[in-house]
C-alpha positions in Angstrom: 0.2 -0.3 0.2 2.8 2.8 1.4 4.8 1.8 -2.0 2.0 1.8 -4.6 1.0 5.1 -2.8 4.2 6.8 -3.4 4.7 5.5 -7.0 1.3 7.0 -7.6 2.5 10.1 -5.9 5.6 10.4 -8.1 3.9 9.7 -11.1 1.2 12.7 -10.4 4.1 14.9 -9.7 5.9 14.1 -12.6 2.8 14.8 -14.5 2.5 18.4 -12.8 5.9 19.4 -13.3 5.7 18.2 -17.0 3.8 21.1 -17.7 5.1 23.6 -16.2 8.5 25.6 -16.8 11.5 24.8 -15.8 13.0 27.3 -12.8 16.7 27.1 -13.3 18.9 29.5 -11.3 20.9 32.3 -13.9 24.2 31.2 -12.7 23.5 27.5 -14.0 22.8 29.1 -17.3 25.4 31.7 -17.2 23.2 34.7 -17.2 23.8 38.0 -15.1 27.7 37.8 -15.9 28.0 34.5 -14.5 29.6 31.1 -16.5 27.8 27.9 -16.3 29.1 25.0 -14.9 29.5 23.2 -18.0 31.5 25.6 -19.4 34.0 26.5 -16.6 37.7 25.0 -15.8 37.8 23.6 -12.5 41.4 24.0 -11.2 43.8 22.7 -8.5 47.4 24.0 -7.4 50.5 21.8 -6.1 53.1 24.2 -4.0 51.8 27.5 -4.6 54.7 29.7 -3.3 55.0 33.4 -3.9 55.7 33.2 -7.8 52.6 30.6 -7.7 50.3 32.9 -6.0 50.9 35.6 -8.8 50.1 33.0 -11.3 47.1 31.9 -9.5 46.1 35.6 -9.1 46.0 35.4 -12.8 43.8 32.3 -13.5 41.6 34.3 -10.5 40.5 37.1 -13.3 39.4 34.7 -15.5 35.6 34.6 -14.7 35.2 30.7 -16.3 38.0 29.2 -13.8 36.8 28.1 -10.2 40.1 27.1 -8.2 38.8 24.3 -5.9 42.0 22.9 -4.3 45.4 23.3 -2.9 48.1 20.4 -2.2 51.5 21.8 -0.7 53.7 19.4 1.6 53.9 22.7 3.8 50.8 23.7 5.9 51.5 27.0 6.0 51.6 27.6 2.5 48.4 25.6 1.7 46.6 27.7 4.3 47.7 30.5 2.7 46.1 29.6 -0.5 43.0 27.9 0.8 42.2 31.5 2.4 43.3 32.9 -0.7 40.6 31.3 -2.3 38.3 31.6 -0.1 38.2 35.1 0.1 38.5 35.5 -3.7 35.3 33.7 -4.0 33.5 34.5 -1.0 33.1 30.9 0.5 35.0 28.0 2.3 34.7 25.2 -0.5 38.5 25.5 -1.2 40.0 22.4 0.1 43.8 21.6 1.3 46.0 18.8 1.0 49.4 17.5 1.7 49.6 15.1 -0.9 49.1 16.0 -4.8 47.6 12.7 -5.2 44.4 13.8 -3.3 43.6 16.6 -5.5 44.9 14.5 -8.7 42.6 11.5 -7.9 39.7 14.2 -7.6 37.0 13.8 -10.3 35.9 17.1 -10.9 39.3 19.0 -11.5 40.1 19.3 -15.2 43.7 21.0 -14.5 46.4 22.0 -12.2 48.7 25.1 -11.3 51.9 23.7 -10.9 54.3 25.9 -9.0 56.7 23.7 -7.0 60.5 23.9 -6.9 62.5 22.6 -10.2 63.1 19.3 -9.0 59.0 18.5 -8.9 57.8 20.2 -11.8 58.2 16.9 -14.4 57.1 14.4 -12.1 54.1 16.6 -10.7 52.9 17.4 -14.8 53.6 13.7 -15.2 51.4 12.9 -12.4 49.1 14.9 -13.8 48.9 13.9 -17.1 48.5 10.6 -16.1 45.1 11.1 -14.0 44.0 12.6 -16.6 44.3 16.6 -15.8 45.7 19.8 -18.2 48.7 21.3 -17.0 50.3 24.9 -16.4 53.9 24.6 -15.1 56.4 26.9 -13.9 59.6 26.6 -15.6 62.3 25.2 -15.1 60.0 22.5 -16.5 62.8 19.9 -15.9 66.0 19.1 -15.1 67.3 17.1 -17.6 67.4 16.3 -21.1 65.9 12.7 -20.5 63.4 14.1 -18.0 62.4 16.8 -20.9 61.8 13.9 -23.1 59.8 12.2 -20.9 57.4 14.8 -19.8 56.9 15.6 -24.0 56.1 12.2 -24.3 53.7 11.7 -21.3 51.7 14.5 -22.3 51.4 13.3 -25.9 50.5 9.8 -24.7 47.5 11.0 -22.3 46.5 13.8 -24.9 46.6 16.4 -22.1 47.0 20.3 -22.5 50.3 21.5 -21.4 51.9 25.4 -21.0 55.1 26.3 -19.7 55.3 29.3 -17.6 57.2 30.6 -20.2 55.0 33.7 -20.6 56.9 36.1 -22.5 55.3 33.7 -25.7 52.4 36.0 -24.6 53.7 39.5 -24.0 53.8 41.8 -27.1 57.0 43.1 -27.5 58.6 39.8 -27.0 55.8 38.8 -30.3 56.9 41.7 -32.2 60.6 40.9 -31.8 60.0 37.4 -32.8 57.5 38.4 -35.7 60.5 40.9 -37.3 62.9 37.9 -37.5 60.2 35.2 -39.5 59.5 37.7 -41.6 62.4 38.6 -42.8 62.7 42.0 -41.6 66.2 41.6 -40.3 67.4 40.0 -43.0 68.7 36.2 -43.1 69.3 35.4 -39.2 72.7 35.5 -38.6 72.7 35.3 -34.5 70.2 35.1 -31.6 71.2 36.6 -28.4 69.5 35.1 -24.9 69.9 36.7 -21.7 70.9 34.2 -19.0 72.1 34.2 -15.2 75.5 32.7 -15.4 75.9 29.2 -14.6 78.3 28.6 -11.3 78.8 25.4 -9.6 76.2 23.7 -6.8 76.6 24.9 -2.9 77.2 22.3 -0.4 74.0 21.6 1.6 73.0 23.6 3.9 73.4 22.4 7.9 71.2 20.1 9.3 68.1 20.7 11.6 66.1 18.9 13.7 63.2 17.4 10.8 60.1 18.9 11.5 56.5 17.9 12.3 55.5 16.0 9.5 52.0 17.7 10.3 54.0 21.3 9.4 56.1 20.0 6.5 56.0 16.5 4.9 60.1 16.7 4.5 60.7 13.4 2.5 57.8 14.6 -0.2 59.3 17.8 -0.4 62.4 16.4 -1.3 60.9 14.3 -4.3 63.3 12.3 -6.1 65.9 14.7 -5.3 68.7 12.8 -2.8 68.1 12.3 0.6 69.7 15.2 2.7 69.6 16.9 6.3 66.4 19.1 6.6 67.1 22.8 7.0 64.3 25.3 7.0 66.3 27.7 4.5 65.4 25.2 1.7 61.8 26.2 2.4 62.0 30.0 2.6 63.9 30.0 -1.1 67.2 28.6 -0.5 67.1 25.5 -2.2 68.6 27.7 -5.2 71.8 26.3 -6.5 71.8 23.1 -4.6 72.7 20.1 -6.8 69.4 18.2 -7.7 67.0 20.6 -6.6 67.8 23.5 -9.3 68.2 23.0 -12.5 71.3 22.7 -15.1 73.5 25.2 -13.1 71.1 28.4 -13.8 71.3 28.5 -17.1 67.4 27.0 -17.0 66.4 30.0 -14.8 66.4 32.9 -17.7 67.1 30.6 -20.4 63.8 28.3 -20.1 62.5 31.6 -21.1 64.9 33.8 -23.3 66.2 30.0 -25.3 62.6 29.7 -25.9 62.1 33.0 -27.7 65.3 32.5 -29.4 63.7 28.8 -30.9 61.0 30.7 -31.9 62.4 33.7 -33.2 65.0 30.8 -35.4 61.8 28.7 -36.4 63.6 25.8 -34.7 61.0 24.6 -31.7 61.1 21.1 -32.7 65.1 20.5 -32.7 68.0 22.1 -30.7 71.4 23.4 -32.0 74.0 20.9 -32.8 77.6 22.3 -31.1 77.5 23.8 -28.0 81.0 25.5 -26.7 81.5 27.9 -23.5 83.2 31.0 -23.4 83.8 32.4 -20.2 80.1 33.0 -19.0 78.3 32.5 -22.0 77.8 29.4 -24.1 78.3 29.6 -27.8 75.7 27.4 -29.9 75.0 27.0 -33.4 72.2 25.5 -35.4 72.3 22.8 -38.1 71.2 25.9 -40.6 74.4 27.7 -39.0 72.7 30.1 -37.0 73.9 31.1 -34.1 72.8 30.6 -30.4 74.4 33.0 -27.4 73.8 32.7 -24.1 75.3 35.3 -22.6 75.3 37.5 -19.0 72.2 39.4 -18.6 71.9 41.3 -15.1 69.1 42.1 -13.3 68.6 46.0 -14.8 69.5 43.9 -18.3 73.4 45.5 -18.7 76.1 43.8 -19.6 76.2 44.7 -23.7 72.3 45.0 -23.5 69.9 48.1 -24.7 69.1 47.8 -20.4 65.2 46.8 -21.4 65.1 44.7 -18.3 65.5 41.1 -16.8 65.5 37.9 -19.5 66.4 40.4 -23.0 66.8 38.7 -26.3 68.4 40.2 -29.4 68.1 38.9 -32.7 70.8 40.0 -35.6 70.0 39.5 -39.6 72.2 40.9 -42.4 70.1 43.6 -42.4 69.7 44.8 -38.8 68.8 43.8 -35.5 65.9 44.0 -33.0 66.3 43.6 -28.8 63.8 43.8 -26.2 63.4 42.7 -22.7 61.1 42.5 -19.9 60.4 46.2 -19.6 57.8 45.8 -22.4 60.8 47.9 -24.6 61.6 47.0 -28.3 64.2 48.4 -30.3 65.8 47.7 -34.0 68.5 49.1 -35.7 65.7 50.3 -38.1 63.1 52.1 -36.3 60.8 52.4 -39.8 60.1 48.3 -38.7 58.0 49.6 -35.4 55.7 52.2 -37.3 52.4 51.3 -37.2 53.4 48.0 -35.0 54.4 49.6 -31.5 53.0 47.3 -28.8 51.9 48.7 -25.7 54.1 48.1 -22.9 53.3 45.0 -20.8 55.6 43.6 -18.2 57.8 40.7 -19.4 56.7 38.9 -15.8 53.1 39.1 -16.4 51.0 36.0 -16.9 48.1 37.0 -17.5 47.4 36.6 -21.0 49.3 33.2 -21.6 46.6 32.1 -18.3 44.4 32.6 -20.8 45.1 31.2 -23.7 45.7 28.3 -21.4 42.2 27.9 -20.3 40.8 28.4 -23.9 42.8 26.1 -25.4 41.8 23.7 -22.1 38.4 23.9 -23.6 39.1 24.1 -27.1 42.2 21.4 -27.1 44.3 23.2 -29.4 48.2 23.7 -29.0 49.0 27.0 -26.5 52.2 28.5 -27.0 54.4 26.8 -25.0 52.9 23.6 -24.9 55.0 20.2 -24.1 57.1 19.8 -27.7 58.2 23.6 -27.5 59.1 23.6 -24.1 61.0 20.0 -24.6 63.6 21.2 -27.1 64.0 24.8 -25.6 64.8 22.9 -22.5 67.1 20.5 -24.2 69.2 23.6 -25.4 69.7 25.0 -22.5 70.7 21.6 -20.7 72.6 20.4 -23.6 74.4 24.1 -22.6 75.1 23.3 -19.4 76.6 19.9 -19.9 79.4 22.0 -22.5 79.8 24.5 -19.5 80.7 22.0 -16.9 82.8 20.1 -18.9 84.5 23.0 -20.4 85.0 21.8 -24.0 83.0 21.7 -27.5 80.2 18.8 -27.7 78.9 18.1 -30.9 74.9 16.6 -30.1 72.5 15.3 -32.5 68.9 16.7 -32.0 67.0 13.4 -33.4 68.4 10.6 -31.1 69.0 14.1 -28.1 72.6 12.4 -27.6 75.9 14.1 -28.0 78.2 12.7 -30.9 81.3 10.6 -29.6 81.4 11.3 -26.0 80.5 8.7 -23.4 81.2 11.5 -20.5 78.7 14.1 -22.0 75.8 11.1 -22.3 76.3 10.0 -18.8 75.0 13.6 -18.4 71.7 12.9 -20.0 69.5 12.7 -17.2 69.8 13.2 -13.3 69.9 10.7 -10.2 66.5 10.4 -8.9 65.4 8.4 -6.0 63.7 5.5 -6.5 60.6 6.4 -4.0 59.7 9.2 -6.0 60.8 8.8 -9.4 57.9 8.5 -11.8 
């Protein structure tokens, strides 16, 4: 009797509702400035420190992105991000996790922002790809030539959208500089100049301190695949830079991941790398198979050192008929000022990731490849890592971009990858 009555009530109510217009909140339909959930990208974060917070701020500007979860092995940092998200959205829905795998295991997360230290960028990106997530990863994205290939192969295998945080491909003055080179406005290209932080030997480990409470800092997971070493709180405050296994390729990838990337783009070399490398003092001179030279040379934080002083991460492209130079202040100059007439871009800081983030979000929806997709990232990083090996060995090296191995140099080939702890090796 009860079952029959319940079924009759359900049928009656269904019939009544069928003749009535559905009442759906405007937010679900995407009205009144809202974005429909079906058109929203749900984002998680992994290891968001100072730079990660800046990039997250650019994601917050996107009305069609919802940030829902943060994973960080440091409790203090994950709580900072959780509170940032809750203030931004005006609720308490953002969840905080000590283990990134908890975020990667969520079915509702479409993409992740990764801004850990160098050692975790590639492993976290690979784990995200395997979990079916799209990836925006800060740079340097890899620690070695082998890891650069592995990252690209995993992203392609799993059909994920990947954007490296080398945002200058979406900054107007750098875009124009590259366009002038690719359009032949400078004549045949002769040399490309990438501003870098000069390479330096790794520094000794910091002195040991008592291990922290695992609930506050998971030190083992913080290290990841890097070799085990005594805990020191300085590492957590950014002093991991300069240390073997924590920083990528003797600092060359720190700015080189940006500037060499732009040189690769200008030379139409996104699917290859130079074939010769030789250190000359604090610079590395490389040569493409085409004969075009790539010079990785010192660029101070104010742009000094035979640069025009346009800021950090400068690039200069020189051809038979002229040159162009651009830097992070949003400025650009050429030997022939008429080339800029009618094309002068609005000045935008080279560290601003907003347009780069927007392109990533659009590509997550369209499934198109963004400007710094995994293959672009692979070869730009390969060039940096190969340069670092040539600098470390102090001799000219020949390199085969097809096999990603050095020719006739076993010692150099022994440096194609970096040691990894098996526990955290992906």
